[in-house]
C-alpha positions in Angstrom: 98.5 100.9 120.4 96.3 100.3 123.6 94.2 103.1 124.7 94.2 102.2 128.3 96.0 104.2 131.2 98.2 101.7 133.2 97.8 101.3 136.8 101.1 102.0 137.9 100.5 102.3 141.8 99.1 98.9 142.1 102.0 97.6 139.9 104.5 99.6 141.9 103.0 98.0 145.4 103.4 94.5 143.7 107.0 95.1 142.6 108.0 96.6 145.9 106.8 93.3 147.5 108.6 91.2 145.0 105.4 89.4 144.0 104.3 87.8 140.6 100.9 88.5 139.4 100.1 84.9 139.8 101.3 85.2 143.6 99.2 88.6 144.1 96.3 86.6 142.8 96.8 83.5 145.2 96.9 86.0 148.1 93.5 87.8 147.2 92.1 84.6 146.9 93.2 83.6 150.6 92.2 87.0 152.2 89.1 86.7 154.8 87.0 88.3 151.8 88.5 86.0 149.1 87.7 83.0 151.4 84.2 84.3 152.2 83.3 85.2 148.6 85.1 82.1 147.0 87.1 84.5 144.8 88.9 83.0 141.9 91.5 85.6 141.2 94.2 84.7 138.7 97.2 86.1 136.7 95.2 87.4 133.9 92.9 89.4 136.2 95.9 91.2 137.9 97.3 91.8 134.3 93.9 93.5 133.2 93.9 95.7 136.4 97.5 96.7 136.0 97.2 97.7 132.3 94.1 99.5 132.8 91.7 97.4 131.3 89.7 97.3 134.2 89.7 100.7 136.3 87.5 99.7 139.2 87.3 96.0 140.3 84.1 94.6 141.8 83.4 95.3 145.4 84.6 91.8 146.6 87.8 92.3 145.0 88.3 95.7 146.1 87.7 94.7 149.8 90.0 91.7 149.4 92.8 94.1 147.9 92.3 96.3 151.0 92.8 93.3 153.3 96.0 92.0 151.3 97.6 95.5 151.0 96.1 97.7 153.9 95.4 100.5 151.2 92.2 101.9 149.8 91.6 100.9 146.1 92.1 104.7 145.3 95.7 104.7 146.9 96.3 101.6 144.6 95.5 103.6 141.5 91.9 102.4 140.9 89.3 104.9 140.1 85.3 104.3 139.4 85.5 107.0 136.9 87.3 106.0 133.5 89.9 108.3 132.6 91.0 109.7 129.4 94.1 107.8 128.1 97.3 109.8 128.0 98.8 107.5 125.3 96.8 109.2 122.3 97.6 113.0 122.1 94.6 115.3 121.2 96.8 116.6 118.2 98.9 113.9 116.6 102.5 115.2 115.9 103.6 113.6 112.5 107.2 113.4 111.4 107.1 116.7 109.7 105.6 118.5 112.7 108.2 121.2 112.3 106.2 122.6 109.3 103.2 123.4 111.5 105.6 125.5 114.0 107.4 127.1 111.0 104.1 128.2 109.8 103.4 129.7 113.2 106.6 131.5 113.1 106.0 133.2 109.9 102.4 134.3 111.0 104.0 135.8 114.2 106.8 137.6 112.2 104.1 139.4 110.2 101.9 140.2 113.0 104.9 142.1 114.9 105.5 144.1 111.7 102.0 145.3 112.0 102.1 146.2 115.6 103.8 149.2 117.0 105.0 147.3 120.1 107.7 144.5 120.2 105.1 142.3 121.8 101.7 142.7 120.9 98.4 140.9 121.7 98.7 137.5 121.2 102.3 137.2 120.7 103.2 135.3 124.0 100.2 133.2 123.4 101.6 132.2 120.0 105.1 131.7 121.2 104.0 129.2 124.0 102.0 127.3 121.4 105.2 127.3 119.2 107.3 125.9 122.1 104.7 123.3 123.0 104.9 122.1 119.4 108.7 121.8 119.5 108.7 119.9 122.7 106.0 117.8 121.3 108.1 117.0 118.4 110.9 115.8 120.3 110.0 112.1 120.3 109.6 111.7 116.5 111.5 114.5 114.7 115.0 114.1 113.8 117.2 115.8 116.5 119.4 117.8 113.9 116.2 119.2 112.5 114.8 120.1 116.0 118.1 121.5 117.0 118.1 123.9 114.1 114.4 125.0 114.7 114.7 125.5 118.3 117.6 127.7 117.9 115.6 129.7 115.4 113.0 130.2 117.8 115.5 131.2 120.6 117.0 133.8 118.5 113.5 135.4 117.8 112.7 135.4 121.8 116.2 136.8 122.3 115.4 139.8 120.0 111.9 140.4 121.9 113.6 140.3 125.2 116.2 143.1 124.0 113.1 145.0 122.9 110.3 147.1 124.4 108.5 145.0 126.7 106.7 145.2 130.2 108.2 143.6 133.2 105.5 140.9 133.1 106.2 140.2 129.6 109.9 140.1 130.6 109.1 137.2 133.0 107.0 135.2 130.7 109.7 135.5 127.9 112.3 134.3 130.3 110.1 131.2 131.0 109.5 130.6 127.4 113.5 130.9 126.9 113.9 128.5 129.7 112.0 125.8 128.1 113.4 126.1 124.7 116.9 126.1 126.3 116.0 122.9 128.2 114.7 121.2 125.1 117.8 122.6 123.0 119.9 121.0 125.6 118.3 117.6 125.4 118.8 117.6 121.7 122.3 118.7 121.9 123.0 115.5 124.2 121.0 113.3 121.9 123.5 114.3 119.2 126.7 113.7 121.3 127.2 117.5 121.7 128.1 117.4 125.6 129.6 120.8 126.2 126.7 122.5 124.3 124.3 120.4 126.2 125.6 121.4 129.8 125.8 125.0 128.7 122.0 124.9 127.8 121.2 123.0 130.7 122.8 125.6 133.1 121.1 128.5 131.2 117.8 126.8 131.6 118.3 126.4 135.4 119.3 130.1 135.6 116.2 131.4 134.1 114.2 129.2 136.0 115.9 130.5 139.2 115.4 134.3 138.0 111.7 133.9 137.9 111.1 131.3 140.8 110.0 128.5 138.3 110.5 125.6 140.6 109.5 122.9 137.8 111.8 124.2 135.1 114.6 124.4 137.5 113.6 120.9 138.5 114.1 119.9 135.0 117.4 121.3 134.8 118.4 119.0 137.7 116.9 116.0 135.9 119.1 116.7 132.7 122.2 116.7 135.1 120.9 113.2 136.6 120.4 112.0 132.9 123.9 113.4 131.8 125.5 111.5 135.0 123.5 108.3 134.4 124.7 107.9 130.8 128.3 108.6 131.8 128.3 106.2 134.5 128.3 108.7 137.5 125.7 106.8 139.3 126.1 108.5 142.8 125.9 111.7 141.0 122.4 110.6 139.6 121.0 110.1 143.0 122.3 113.3 144.2 121.2 115.4 141.6 117.6 113.8 141.3 117.1 114.4 145.1 118.3 118.2 144.7 115.9 118.7 142.0 113.0 117.1 144.1 113.5 119.9 146.4 112.5 122.4 143.9 110.2 120.7 141.3 107.0 120.7 143.4 104.1 118.6 142.4 104.9 118.3 138.8 106.1 115.9 135.9 109.7 117.1 136.8 109.1 115.7 140.2 108.1 112.4 138.8 110.9 112.3 136.3 113.3 113.1 139.1 112.3 110.4 141.3 112.1 107.8 138.6 115.8 109.1 137.5 116.8 108.5 141.3 115.2 105.0 141.0 117.6 104.5 137.9 120.5 105.6 139.6 119.7 103.4 142.6 119.3 100.3 140.4 122.5 100.9 138.6 124.3 100.9 142.0 122.2 97.6 142.9 120.2 99.1 145.9 116.8 97.2 145.1 115.2 98.3 148.2 115.6 102.0 147.7 114.9 101.5 143.8 111.7 100.0 144.6 110.7 102.7 147.1 111.5 105.4 144.5 109.6 103.8 141.7 106.5 103.5 144.4 107.0 107.5 145.4 107.2 108.4 141.6 103.8 106.4 141.0 102.1 108.1 143.9 103.0 111.4 142.8 102.0 110.7 139.2 98.7 109.2 140.4 97.7 112.7 142.1 98.6 114.8 138.8 96.0 115.4 136.2 96.0 113.4 133.1 98.1 114.9 130.4 96.3 116.2 127.2 99.6 115.8 125.2 101.6 112.9 126.6 103.9 113.2 123.7 105.4 116.6 125.2 108.9 116.0 126.4 108.5 117.7 129.6 105.3 115.9 130.7 105.4 112.5 132.2 102.9 110.2 131.6 101.9 106.6 133.1 103.4 104.5 130.1 106.9 106.4 130.8 106.9 104.8 134.4 106.4 101.3 132.9 109.3 102.2 130.4 111.7 103.4 133.4 110.7 100.3 135.5 111.8 98.0 132.6 115.4 99.7 132.7 115.5 99.4 136.4 114.8 95.7 136.6 117.0 95.1 133.8 119.9 96.6 135.8 118.8 94.9 139.0 118.6 91.6 137.0 115.1 90.7 137.8 114.7 89.4 134.4 111.1 88.4 134.7 110.0 91.9 136.0 112.3 93.4 133.3 110.7 91.4 130.4 107.2 92.1 131.5 107.6 95.9 131.6 109.7 96.0 128.4 107.3 94.1 126.3 104.3 96.3 127.6 106.5 99.5 126.8 106.8 98.3 123.0 102.9 97.4 122.8 101.7 100.8 124.1 103.8 102.5 121.8 103.6 100.6 118.6 100.7 101.6 116.2 98.9 99.1 114.1 100.9 99.9 111.2 104.2 99.3 112.9 105.2 103.0 113.6 105.7 104.1 117.0 104.9 107.5 118.9 107.8 106.9 121.2 110.6 105.3 119.1 113.3 106.3 121.9 111.6 104.4 124.5 110.9 101.5 122.3 114.5 101.3 121.4 115.5 100.9 125.0 113.0 98.4 125.6 114.3 96.1 122.7 117.9 96.7 124.5 116.2 95.6 128.1 114.8 92.2 126.1 117.9 91.7 124.5 119.9 91.6 127.8 117.1 89.4 129.2 117.5 86.8 126.4 121.2 87.0 126.7 121.1 85.9 130.2 118.6 83.3 129.6 120.9 81.8 127.0 119.1 82.9 123.7 121.7 84.3 121.7 119.6 84.7 118.5 116.5 86.4 120.5 119.2 88.8 122.1 120.9 90.0 119.0 117.4 90.2 117.2 116.4 92.6 119.9 119.5 94.5 119.9 119.7 95.1 116.2 115.9 96.2 116.3 117.1 99.1 118.6 119.7 100.2 116.2 117.1 99.9 113.2 114.7 102.6 114.7 115.1 106.0 113.2 114.3 108.4 115.8 116.8 107.9 118.7 119.2 109.5 121.2 122.4 108.3 119.7 124.1 109.2 123.1 121.5 106.9 125.0 121.5 104.3 122.5 125.2 103.8 122.5 125.1 103.7 126.5 122.3 101.0 126.5 123.8 99.0 123.5 126.9 99.0 125.6 125.0 97.2 128.5 124.0 94.4 125.9 127.5 94.2 124.4 128.8 93.4 127.5 126.7 90.7 128.4 127.1 89.2 124.9 130.8 89.3 125.1 131.1 87.8 128.3 128.8 84.8 127.6 129.1 84.4 124.0 132.6 85.9 123.0 133.4 83.5 120.2 129.9 83.5 118.7 129.6 84.9 115.2 126.0 86.7 116.1 127.6 88.2 119.1 130.6 89.5 117.2 128.1 91.0 114.5 126.4 93.0 117.3 129.7 94.0 118.7 130.6 95.5 115.3 127.3 97.4 115.1 127.8 98.7 118.5 131.4 100.0 117.9 130.0 101.8 114.7 127.5 103.6 116.7 130.1 104.3 119.3 132.3 105.9 116.4 129.3 107.7 115.0 128.9 109.4 118.4 132.5 110.5 119.0 132.5 112.0 115.5 129.0 113.1 115.5 127.9 111.4 112.4 124.8 109.4 112.9 124.7 108.5 109.3 127.3 105.8 110.0 124.4 103.9 111.6 122.3 103.8 108.5 
């Protein structure tokens, strides 16, 4: 798993101008600086810039880039200072991460029994740490287990809210409750529990509204955009994403909302506006601090931008660009032992690659990629069924009578049935 930070701003500029890496390299060589310095830029150099292997190109290349794009190197995402990678968290969250959160729960319960007040010194800090652990467990912990643990935490916070607390403590507890409720809504949706997910989403928004927490409200709008995307309400995706951007401020929620807008626009087929949204998202993300724990569900990192771009270009039928981003998504999130720190992103990337292979006429590779997505343990069943449906449609349109296409269709139908009956074990 690479430890570089992708340069998404430079990549977004290239994508918006519909240029391949080779074409950008050729244009750099033919700038006034490129000609004067006899630069020999090539596709591999552009790749190294984009994946973050080179953070600050040599002076002639920086000047050539400025001549080509009209932007400064910094505006293109380059930096003379090497940044810490967001792809490797400071504290690794294992599959049994809930044990650490459970231990913290027991410690807090004991501390409260020894204190005269309901919320003593350190309780809120410990609660915030517990919420952080739960949000960081989201990518790898089975959804049902995470749902149970989150509900238990919510019950504890609800008891504190009904006890003896100050006004400031009440505000802090509402924010904590809001994040827990938003997380619970995401897990409910992963499990196909649509009504419960929407109830939690609305509750998280209301808590954010009560305390004036724009980022929390923004994430509630993002959840609405996500639900609409999966359910095929693409105009609603764009509307919800834009409404959320009005509240989210300069935050991870703003980036996520902008990328959801891009996905909605891609589904509609608006390439120009989707590219613009991807670029705006990259620009906002480029101004945010590098996250210490990028596995936190409500933190947007640079690798996630690459993942979102892969799906956008798959839907826009730009197969070369979709393949490029999907392959890099899998590479960025795969450890040397073959495990992943973001299995749900990897599953979607396999579906993207499957669609690309199917369009190119390679049925074997298409089905292999689709089956690989189903074989990943941690996944959003709702999202997986939605994305697998994309691949199934392409396969049935192009290879209806082929055995491999039928094999994938049967696997897809089984997954759809598991979602409708809330029985993920049917996918085993």
